[in-house]
C-alpha positions in Angstrom: -34.9 -3.0 13.8 -34.0 -6.3 12.1 -34.3 -9.8 13.4 -31.8 -11.9 14.6 -32.1 -14.5 12.2 -31.3 -11.6 9.0 -27.9 -11.3 8.0 -26.2 -7.7 7.9 -26.2 -6.1 4.3 -22.7 -6.6 3.0 -20.7 -3.9 1.2 -20.8 -3.7 -2.2 -17.3 -4.9 -3.8 -15.6 -1.8 -5.6 -12.4 -1.4 -7.5 -9.5 -3.8 -7.2 -11.9 -6.1 -4.6 -14.6 -6.7 -7.5 -12.2 -7.5 -10.2 -11.3 -11.1 -11.1 -7.9 -12.4 -9.3 -6.4 -12.8 -12.6 -6.9 -9.4 -13.6 -5.6 -8.1 -10.5 -2.4 -10.0 -11.1 -2.0 -8.8 -14.9 -2.2 -5.3 -13.5 0.2 -5.5 -10.8 2.6 -7.6 -13.0 2.2 -4.4 -15.3 3.0 -2.1 -12.5 6.3 -4.0 -11.3 7.7 -4.1 -14.8 6.8 -0.5 -15.9 10.4 1.0 -14.5 13.8 -0.7 -15.7 15.6 -2.3 -13.3 18.6 0.3 -14.2 16.3 3.1 -13.6 15.2 1.9 -10.0 17.4 4.2 -8.1 17.1 2.9 -4.7 17.7 -0.8 -5.9 20.9 0.8 -7.0 22.0 3.0 -4.0 21.0 2.2 -0.5 22.3 5.3 0.8 19.9 7.3 -1.3 17.1 5.2 -0.3 18.0 5.8 3.5 18.2 9.4 3.0 14.8 9.3 1.4 13.4 7.7 4.1 14.9 10.1 6.8 13.6 12.8 4.6 10.1 11.4 4.4 9.9 10.7 8.0 10.9 14.2 9.1 8.6 15.7 6.7 5.8 13.6 8.2 5.8 15.8 11.4 5.8 12.8 13.5 2.1 11.4 12.7 3.5 7.8 12.9 3.8 5.6 16.0 4.3 7.4 19.2 6.7 5.7 22.0 4.9 4.1 24.9 5.3 5.8 28.2 6.8 4.0 31.1 
């Protein structure tokens, strides 16, 4: 058992948490720029995005939030 004056052990920072913030921004910038705007079909067609959302929601088998019971 540890004494109350000792600090708990901190978890090791791994992955993106361990990176320099500027390095994370650089990676995020490249990810956002990887697809040309004319190829981003959801940005061009809202109906397609809505259909995909409905399809994904029905495929998830209702694992999301449940309505509260009165």
